[in-house]
C-alpha positions in Angstrom: 36.3 -40.1 -27.3 33.1 -40.5 -29.1 30.7 -37.6 -28.0 27.8 -40.1 -27.7 29.8 -42.2 -25.3 31.1 -39.4 -23.1 27.9 -39.3 -21.1 28.5 -42.9 -20.0 31.9 -42.3 -18.6 31.8 -41.8 -14.9 34.3 -39.5 -13.1 34.5 -41.7 -10.0 38.2 -41.1 -9.3 37.6 -37.3 -9.2 34.5 -37.7 -7.0 36.6 -39.7 -4.5 39.3 -37.1 -4.5 36.8 -34.3 -3.9 35.2 -36.2 -1.0 38.6 -36.3 0.7 39.0 -32.5 0.5 35.4 -31.2 1.1 35.0 -27.7 2.3 33.8 -27.0 5.9 30.5 -25.8 4.5 30.1 -29.0 2.5 30.9 -31.0 5.7 28.1 -29.1 7.6 25.6 -29.7 4.7 26.6 -33.4 4.5 25.9 -33.8 8.2 22.4 -32.3 7.6 21.7 -34.6 4.6 23.2 -37.9 5.4 21.3 -40.8 6.9 18.1 -39.7 5.2 17.8 -36.6 7.4 16.3 -34.6 4.6 12.7 -35.7 4.6 13.7 -39.4 4.5 15.5 -39.0 1.1 18.9 -40.6 0.6 21.6 -38.2 -0.6 25.1 -39.0 -1.8 27.9 -36.6 -1.5 30.4 -35.8 -4.3 28.5 -38.0 -6.7 29.8 -38.6 -10.2 27.4 -38.2 -13.1 29.1 -38.6 -16.4 32.1 -36.3 -16.5 30.7 -34.1 -13.7 30.8 -34.4 -9.9 27.8 -33.1 -8.0 28.1 -31.8 -4.5 25.1 -33.8 -3.3 22.7 -36.0 -5.2 19.4 -37.8 -4.5 18.9 -40.5 -7.2 15.2 -41.1 -6.3 14.4 -37.4 -6.9 17.0 -36.9 -9.6 18.0 -33.8 -7.6 21.4 -32.3 -7.4 22.1 -29.9 -4.5 25.0 -27.6 -5.3 26.8 -25.4 -2.9 28.1 -22.2 -4.5 31.0 -20.6 -2.7 32.9 -17.4 -3.6 34.5 -18.9 -6.7 31.0 -19.1 -8.2 30.7 -15.3 -8.1 32.9 -14.7 -11.1 31.2 -14.3 -14.5 33.4 -17.0 -16.0 32.5 -19.6 -13.4 28.8 -18.6 -13.5 28.8 -19.3 -17.3 30.5 -22.6 -16.8 28.0 -23.6 -14.0 25.1 -22.6 -16.3 26.5 -24.7 -19.2 27.1 -27.7 -16.9 23.6 -27.4 -15.3 21.9 -27.1 -18.7 23.7 -30.2 -20.0 22.7 -32.2 -16.9 19.1 -30.9 -17.0 18.8 -32.3 -20.5 19.3 -35.7 -19.1 16.5 -35.2 -16.5 18.4 -33.9 -13.5 17.0 -31.0 -11.4 19.1 -28.6 -9.4 18.8 -26.7 -6.2 21.6 -24.2 -5.6 22.6 -22.9 -2.2 25.2 -20.2 -1.4 27.9 -21.0 1.1 27.1 -17.8 3.0 23.5 -18.8 3.5 24.5 -22.1 5.0 26.9 -20.4 7.3 24.3 -17.8 8.4 21.2 -19.9 8.9 21.4 -23.7 8.2 17.9 -24.4 9.7 16.3 -21.9 7.2 18.2 -23.5 4.3 17.1 -27.0 5.3 13.5 -25.8 5.6 13.6 -24.3 2.1 15.2 -27.5 0.7 12.4 -29.6 2.3 9.8 -27.3 0.8 11.5 -27.6 -2.6 11.6 -31.4 -2.3 7.9 -31.4 -1.4 7.2 -29.6 -4.7 9.1 -32.4 -6.6 7.5 -35.3 -4.7 4.5 -34.3 -2.6 3.7 -36.5 0.4 0.9 -39.0 -0.1 
């Protein structure tokens, strides 16, 4: 495939498959974000952007919220995450990463920090 066109290919089938097998932590986070519960912003779960699938995505803010579980602790996976994030940031996306363990320990604190981060991106009028 032409490298110029690959950014226009959407990985929708993979996103649908991932939605069907979300982790328990992703399910908890989705309940906290869905229905504009995060400061009135609409989030999508397992959203395809080009060849990638983002855990949660707010189009209005161009913000990806990524949940990093144990697999993300390996050096190899961390390098892949960094490359993926850098590629998507070049197209104007922003990232907010959350560790699974933080969600499991204190969801309210994580949501407050996410709200504060969103306020820095789009301050209230």
